C-alpha positions as a LaTeX table, in Angstrom:
\begin{tabular}{lrrr}
\hline
Residue & $x$ (\AA) & $y$ (\AA) & $z$ (\AA) \\
\hline
Met1 & 11.00 & $-2.85$ & $-10.92$ \\
Val2 & 9.21 & $-6.11$ & $-10.66$ \\
Ala3 & 6.69 & $-6.92$ & $-13.19$ \\
Ser4 & 2.97 & $-7.41$ & $-12.12$ \\
Gly5 & 1.89 & $-11.00$ & $-11.74$ \\
Trp6 & 1.52 & $-13.94$ & $-9.50$ \\
Phe7 & 4.03 & $-15.74$ & $-7.48$ \\
Ala8 & 3.91 & $-18.89$ & $-5.17$ \\
Pro9 & 6.79 & $-18.41$ & $-2.72$ \\
Gln10 & 6.99 & $-22.16$ & $-2.10$ \\
Ala11 & 7.54 & $-22.95$ & $-5.86$ \\
Gly12 & 9.29 & $-19.72$ & $-6.85$ \\
Trp13 & 7.53 & $-19.23$ & $-10.19$ \\
Cys14 & 5.41 & $-16.49$ & $-11.63$ \\
Met15 & 2.22 & $-16.75$ & $-13.68$ \\
Pro16 & 1.02 & $-13.79$ & $-15.67$ \\
Val17 & $-2.60$ & $-12.66$ & $-15.37$ \\
Gly18 & $-4.77$ & $-12.08$ & $-18.38$ \\
Pro19 & $-7.85$ & $-9.97$ & $-18.59$ \\
Ser20 & $-11.03$ & $-11.20$ & $-17.01$ \\
Ser21 & $-14.52$ & $-9.90$ & $-16.17$ \\
Val22 & $-14.49$ & $-8.48$ & $-12.68$ \\
Gln23 & $-18.26$ & $-8.34$ & $-12.58$ \\
Asp24 & $-18.60$ & $-12.11$ & $-13.20$ \\
Glu25 & $-16.20$ & $-12.88$ & $-10.35$ \\
Met26 & $-17.46$ & $-10.48$ & $-7.65$ \\
Met27 & $-18.82$ & $-11.49$ & $-4.21$ \\
Pro28 & $-22.63$ & $-11.31$ & $-3.91$ \\
Leu29 & $-24.04$ & $-7.77$ & $-3.49$ \\
Gly30 & $-24.50$ & $-6.88$ & 0.11 \\
Thr31 & $-21.76$ & $-9.04$ & 1.49 \\
Asn32 & $-19.02$ & $-7.12$ & 3.17 \\
Leu33 & $-15.39$ & $-8.09$ & 2.56 \\
Asp34 & $-12.63$ & $-8.20$ & 5.18 \\
Val35 & $-9.59$ & $-6.10$ & 3.82 \\
Ala36 & $-6.47$ & $-6.35$ & 5.89 \\
Leu37 & $-3.80$ & $-3.56$ & 5.23 \\
Val38 & $-0.42$ & $-4.63$ & 6.12 \\
Ala39 & 2.62 & $-2.37$ & 6.12 \\
Ala40 & 5.77 & $-3.91$ & 4.85 \\
Gly41 & 8.92 & $-3.11$ & 6.84 \\
Pro42 & 10.78 & $-2.18$ & 8.58 \\
Thr43 & 13.90 & $-2.10$ & 6.47 \\
Ala44 & 17.50 & $-0.96$ & 7.71 \\
Trp45 & 16.54 & 2.64 & 6.66 \\
Asp46 & 13.31 & 2.51 & 8.54 \\
Glu47 & 15.41 & 1.33 & 11.59 \\
Gln48 & 17.66 & 4.43 & 10.96 \\
His49 & 14.60 & 6.59 & 10.82 \\
Arg50 & 15.35 & 7.57 & 7.10 \\
Leu51 & 12.65 & 8.40 & 4.59 \\
Gly52 & 12.67 & 5.29 & 2.19 \\
Gly53 & 10.45 & 6.45 & $-0.70$ \\
Gln54 & 10.94 & 4.17 & $-3.73$ \\
Val55 & 14.57 & 3.04 & $-2.64$ \\
Asp56 & 14.22 & $-0.80$ & $-2.83$ \\
Leu57 & 15.40 & $-2.40$ & 0.37 \\
Pro58 & 14.90 & $-5.75$ & 2.06 \\
Leu59 & 13.50 & $-6.36$ & 5.47 \\
Gly60 & 15.90 & $-5.92$ & 8.37 \\
Pro61 & 15.90 & $-8.65$ & 11.15 \\
Ala62 & 13.00 & $-6.72$ & 13.06 \\
Gly63 & 11.24 & $-6.52$ & 9.70 \\
Ser64 & 11.46 & $-10.34$ & 9.18 \\
Lys65 & 10.21 & $-11.23$ & 12.57 \\
Ala66 & 7.32 & $-8.63$ & 12.34 \\
Ala67 & 6.26 & $-10.30$ & 8.95 \\
Ser68 & 6.32 & $-13.67$ & 10.37 \\
Asp69 & 4.28 & $-12.66$ & 13.49 \\
Arg70 & 1.60 & $-10.81$ & 11.39 \\
Ala71 & 1.46 & $-13.72$ & 8.91 \\
Ala72 & 0.28 & $-16.11$ & 11.66 \\
Arg73 & $-2.80$ & $-13.66$ & 12.18 \\
Leu74 & $-3.68$ & $-13.94$ & 8.34 \\
Ser75 & $-3.98$ & $-17.43$ & 7.70 \\
Asp76 & $-7.65$ & $-16.95$ & 6.67 \\
Val77 & $-7.04$ & $-14.64$ & 3.69 \\
Thr78 & $-8.08$ & $-15.93$ & 0.23 \\
Ala79 & $-6.10$ & $-13.32$ & $-1.78$ \\
Ile80 & $-2.73$ & $-11.59$ & $-1.23$ \\
Val81 & $-1.77$ & $-8.32$ & $-3.13$ \\
Cys82 & 1.50 & $-6.52$ & $-2.58$ \\
Gly83 & 3.84 & $-3.84$ & $-3.93$ \\
Pro84 & 6.97 & $-4.55$ & $-6.09$ \\
Asp85 & 9.64 & $-3.58$ & $-3.52$ \\
Glu86 & 11.63 & $-6.34$ & $-1.90$ \\
Ala87 & 10.30 & $-5.63$ & 1.60 \\
Ser88 & 6.74 & $-5.85$ & 0.46 \\
Arg89 & 7.44 & $-9.12$ & $-1.49$ \\
Gln90 & 9.00 & $-10.66$ & 1.61 \\
Thr91 & 6.19 & $-9.78$ & 4.02 \\
Ala92 & 3.66 & $-11.11$ & 1.40 \\
Ala93 & 5.61 & $-14.30$ & 1.17 \\
Gln94 & 5.27 & $-14.91$ & 4.87 \\
Ile95 & 1.61 & $-14.51$ & 4.62 \\
Ala96 & 1.36 & $-16.90$ & 1.69 \\
Leu97 & 3.27 & $-19.61$ & 3.49 \\
Thr98 & 0.69 & $-19.31$ & 6.32 \\
Ser99 & $-2.34$ & $-18.96$ & 4.28 \\
Arg100 & $-1.14$ & $-21.37$ & 1.42 \\
Arg101 & $-2.24$ & $-18.64$ & $-1.20$ \\
Lys102 & $-0.36$ & $-17.17$ & $-4.23$ \\
Val103 & 0.86 & $-13.51$ & $-4.07$ \\
Lys104 & $-0.05$ & $-10.98$ & $-6.74$ \\
Ile105 & 2.80 & $-8.37$ & $-7.32$ \\
Val106 & 1.40 & $-4.96$ & $-8.47$ \\
Thr107 & 3.77 & $-2.32$ & $-9.75$ \\
Glu108 & 1.28 & 0.27 & $-9.07$ \\
Leu109 & 1.53 & $-0.25$ & $-5.47$ \\
Ala110 & 5.07 & 1.09 & $-5.30$ \\
Glu111 & 5.87 & 3.43 & $-2.38$ \\
Met112 & 5.29 & 7.32 & $-2.95$ \\
Lys113 & 8.37 & 8.58 & $-4.67$ \\
Leu114 & 9.95 & 11.18 & $-2.27$ \\
Gly115 & 12.57 & 12.57 & $-4.64$ \\
Leu116 & 15.38 & 14.62 & $-3.03$ \\
Trp117 & 14.04 & 13.50 & 0.49 \\
Glu118 & 14.71 & 9.94 & 0.27 \\
Gly119 & 17.55 & 8.81 & 2.50 \\
Leu120 & 17.24 & 11.89 & 4.89 \\
Arg121 & 16.38 & 11.56 & 8.50 \\
Arg122 & 13.60 & 13.50 & 9.99 \\
Gly123 & 16.09 & 15.81 & 11.84 \\
Glu124 & 18.05 & 16.51 & 8.70 \\
Leu125 & 14.78 & 17.29 & 6.75 \\
Leu126 & 13.51 & 19.57 & 9.60 \\
Glu127 & 16.72 & 21.37 & 9.63 \\
Arg128 & 16.87 & 21.89 & 5.77 \\
Cys129 & 13.37 & 22.87 & 5.17 \\
Pro130 & 11.24 & 23.03 & 8.39 \\
Lys131 & 8.08 & 24.41 & 7.01 \\
Ala132 & 7.90 & 21.66 & 4.33 \\
Cys133 & 8.66 & 18.99 & 6.89 \\
Arg134 & 6.06 & 20.16 & 9.37 \\
Gly135 & 3.50 & 20.82 & 6.70 \\
Trp136 & 3.94 & 17.29 & 5.21 \\
Glu137 & 3.61 & 15.49 & 8.67 \\
Ser138 & 0.50 & 17.53 & 9.36 \\
Asp139 & $-1.16$ & 17.80 & 5.84 \\
Gly140 & 0.80 & 15.71 & 3.42 \\
Ala141 & $-1.63$ & 16.37 & 0.49 \\
Ala142 & $-0.48$ & 20.06 & 0.75 \\
Ile143 & 3.29 & 19.21 & 0.15 \\
Val144 & 5.34 & 17.49 & $-2.56$ \\
Ala145 & 8.93 & 16.55 & $-2.12$ \\
Pro146 & 11.36 & 17.91 & $-4.81$ \\
Gly147 & 11.37 & 15.39 & $-7.55$ \\
Gly148 & 8.72 & 13.43 & $-5.80$ \\
Glu149 & 5.01 & 12.35 & $-6.30$ \\
Ser150 & 1.86 & 14.03 & $-4.97$ \\
Trp151 & $-0.68$ & 12.31 & $-2.88$ \\
Thr152 & $-3.19$ & 12.66 & $-5.99$ \\
Glu153 & $-0.53$ & 10.90 & $-8.23$ \\
Val154 & $-0.29$ & 8.08 & $-5.91$ \\
His155 & $-4.07$ & 7.65 & $-5.46$ \\
Glu156 & $-4.64$ & 7.76 & $-9.27$ \\
Arg157 & $-2.04$ & 4.80 & $-9.86$ \\
Ala158 & $-2.92$ & 2.75 & $-6.81$ \\
Ile159 & $-6.61$ & 2.77 & $-6.31$ \\
Pro160 & $-7.84$ & 1.28 & $-9.65$ \\
Pro161 & $-5.94$ & $-2.08$ & $-9.11$ \\
Val162 & $-7.03$ & $-2.35$ & $-5.57$ \\
Ala163 & $-10.48$ & $-1.73$ & $-6.47$ \\
Thr164 & $-10.27$ & $-4.58$ & $-8.91$ \\
Ala165 & $-8.61$ & $-7.01$ & $-6.53$ \\
Ile166 & $-11.44$ & $-6.23$ & $-3.79$ \\
Met167 & $-14.14$ & $-6.86$ & $-6.39$ \\
Lys168 & $-12.71$ & $-10.11$ & $-7.52$ \\
Ala169 & $-11.81$ & $-11.37$ & $-4.07$ \\
Lys170 & $-13.90$ & $-14.40$ & $-2.83$ \\
Gly171 & $-12.89$ & $-13.84$ & 0.80 \\
Pro172 & $-10.64$ & $-11.98$ & 3.14 \\
Ile173 & $-7.82$ & $-10.13$ & 1.28 \\
Ala174 & $-4.50$ & $-8.90$ & 2.30 \\
Ile175 & $-2.88$ & $-5.80$ & 0.70 \\
Val176 & 0.81 & $-5.53$ & 1.56 \\
Ala177 & 2.80 & $-2.27$ & 0.80 \\
Arg178 & 5.03 & 0.43 & 1.95 \\
Pro179 & 3.36 & 2.72 & 4.50 \\
Ile180 & 2.61 & 5.84 & 2.62 \\
Val181 & 0.97 & 4.13 & $-0.43$ \\
Leu182 & $-0.97$ & 2.12 & 2.06 \\
Ala183 & $-2.21$ & 5.20 & 3.76 \\
Val184 & $-3.47$ & 6.40 & 0.51 \\
Ile185 & $-5.50$ & 3.11 & 0.21 \\
Arg186 & $-6.69$ & 3.54 & 3.76 \\
Ala187 & $-8.04$ & 6.99 & 3.18 \\
Trp188 & $-9.82$ & 5.75 & $-0.09$ \\
Leu189 & $-11.47$ & 2.70 & 1.74 \\
Asp190 & $-12.70$ & 5.05 & 4.75 \\
Gly191 & $-14.16$ & 7.25 & 2.06 \\
Gln192 & $-16.30$ & 4.40 & 0.84 \\
Ala193 & $-17.57$ & 4.11 & 4.23 \\
Gly194 & $-18.45$ & 7.76 & 4.47 \\
Leu195 & $-15.60$ & 8.70 & 6.78 \\
Pro196 & $-13.62$ & 11.93 & 6.29 \\
Glu197 & $-10.40$ & 11.70 & 4.33 \\
Asp198 & $-7.30$ & 11.88 & 6.37 \\
His199 & $-3.91$ & 12.77 & 4.99 \\
His200 & $-1.50$ & 12.87 & 7.76 \\
Cys201 & 2.05 & 11.56 & 7.64 \\
Asn202 & 2.73 & 11.30 & 11.50 \\
Glu203 & 5.10 & 9.18 & 13.25 \\
Cys204 & 3.47 & 5.98 & 14.50 \\
Ala205 & 5.34 & 3.31 & 16.52 \\
Glu206 & 2.52 & 0.87 & 15.73 \\
Thr207 & 2.85 & 1.26 & 11.93 \\
Phe208 & 4.69 & $-2.20$ & 11.54 \\
Asp209 & 3.16 & $-3.87$ & 14.54 \\
Lys210 & $-0.62$ & $-4.04$ & 13.74 \\
Ile211 & $-2.90$ & $-5.35$ & 10.96 \\
Asp212 & $-5.30$ & $-2.55$ & 9.91 \\
Arg213 & $-8.56$ & $-4.34$ & 8.99 \\
Arg214 & $-11.56$ & $-2.68$ & 7.23 \\
Ser215 & $-14.96$ & $-4.08$ & 6.56 \\
Val216 & $-15.57$ & $-3.22$ & 2.81 \\
Asp217 & $-18.71$ & $-3.32$ & 0.77 \\
Pro218 & $-17.52$ & $-4.48$ & $-2.80$ \\
Ala219 & $-20.71$ & $-2.70$ & $-4.32$ \\
Arg220 & $-19.55$ & 0.78 & $-3.08$ \\
Val221 & $-16.04$ & $-0.07$ & $-4.26$ \\
Gln222 & $-17.38$ & $-1.16$ & $-7.63$ \\
Ala223 & $-19.01$ & 2.20 & $-8.27$ \\
Ser224 & $-15.99$ & 4.36 & $-7.01$ \\
Gly225 & $-13.54$ & 1.95 & $-8.77$ \\
Met226 & $-15.27$ & 2.24 & $-12.12$ \\
Ala227 & $-15.25$ & 5.95 & $-11.85$ \\
Ile228 & $-11.58$ & 6.06 & $-11.20$ \\
Gly229 & $-10.64$ & 3.51 & $-13.69$ \\
Asn230 & $-12.69$ & 5.02 & $-16.56$ \\
Val231 & $-9.66$ & 6.07 & $-18.49$ \\
Ala232 & $-7.92$ & 4.36 & $-21.46$ \\
Ala233 & $-8.94$ & 0.65 & $-21.36$ \\
Gly234 & $-10.99$ & 1.25 & $-18.17$ \\
Leu235 & $-11.27$ & $-0.76$ & $-14.94$ \\
Leu236 & $-12.08$ & $-4.09$ & $-16.48$ \\
Gly237 & $-8.87$ & $-4.08$ & $-18.36$ \\
Ile238 & $-6.75$ & $-3.28$ & $-15.31$ \\
Ala239 & $-6.95$ & $-7.12$ & $-14.31$ \\
Ala240 & $-4.04$ & $-7.44$ & $-16.64$ \\
Ala241 & $-1.97$ & $-4.95$ & $-15.09$ \\
Gly242 & $-2.20$ & $-6.25$ & $-11.45$ \\
Leu243 & $-2.05$ & $-4.50$ & $-8.20$ \\
Gly244 & 4.59 & $-1.03$ & $-4.21$ \\
Gly245 & 9.37 & 3.73 & 7.73 \\
Met246 & 9.91 & 2.18 & 10.73 \\
Gly247 & 7.00 & 3.47 & 12.93 \\
Ser248 & 9.50 & 6.14 & 14.20 \\
Gly249 & 10.81 & 7.02 & 10.65 \\
Met250 & 9.11 & 9.37 & 8.23 \\
Gly251 & 8.23 & 6.72 & 5.57 \\
Phe252 & 5.22 & 6.00 & 7.95 \\
Val253 & 1.80 & 6.52 & 8.52 \\
Gly254 & $-0.39$ & 5.28 & 11.22 \\
Ala255 & $-4.36$ & 4.99 & 11.23 \\
Ser256 & $-4.69$ & 8.53 & 9.99 \\
Thr257 & $-2.81$ & 9.31 & 6.93 \\
Arg258 & $-1.92$ & 11.63 & 3.94 \\
Ala259 & 1.09 & 12.27 & 1.66 \\
Gly260 & 1.56 & 14.75 & $-1.21$ \\
Gly261 & 2.46 & 17.95 & $-2.55$ \\
Gly262 & 3.74 & 21.53 & $-2.42$ \\
Gly263 & 7.22 & 22.81 & $-2.52$ \\
Lys264 & 10.05 & 23.52 & $-0.42$ \\
Ser265 & 10.78 & 26.28 & 2.14 \\
\hline
\end{tabular}
């Protein structure tokens, strides 16, 4: 697994990040922030409609083109945060070249672990455990893949560093990750805007074709993030840690999303 830190794709170097005061670097209160959620991929498995989970694969040819196309629309970002997998790092590197910004790799943004489901095609999973497959697609928070993670577990590891990054951002920020962990972040951001949480893991052909933007109030994120990060060293210490399916595959989520836990059938 790649360690958290910063890298500049042009120079190929990493610079560790030390603790700092989030509150001192926040945008002025009342100033909304543009947050762009960018799904990394597709990989060869995504193109084969396989569940990726935490299997670390590079972008396929279609994924490289998609990353390049989206990077051209993100030249205005002032910060780039990405998951530790190769597809996320490759996608973020394209955005970095366009925006001339460094990338922060965050191990906590790894994709949801899908255990024994990883590598399976949807048809195979549907044949082996139809109730679990359909239940996960319609309400992922109710199902956990054998040996995998729940939606709640992914939420607890991913949200504190995302909240930190948003509070520290001085302008538009891009968050690059695999689709399910990105869905967890999306549901949380929508919750800050008072929208109902949605936890669907449906197939979505647009997963890798669009940039999902949110206008976020950092003040609301601060209040929520502080509550989430109030364990161990707390949210202010998270700055040192940093911020891990093809649309037709099952490691995918569209505008509505959820993934998580329950058992097999």
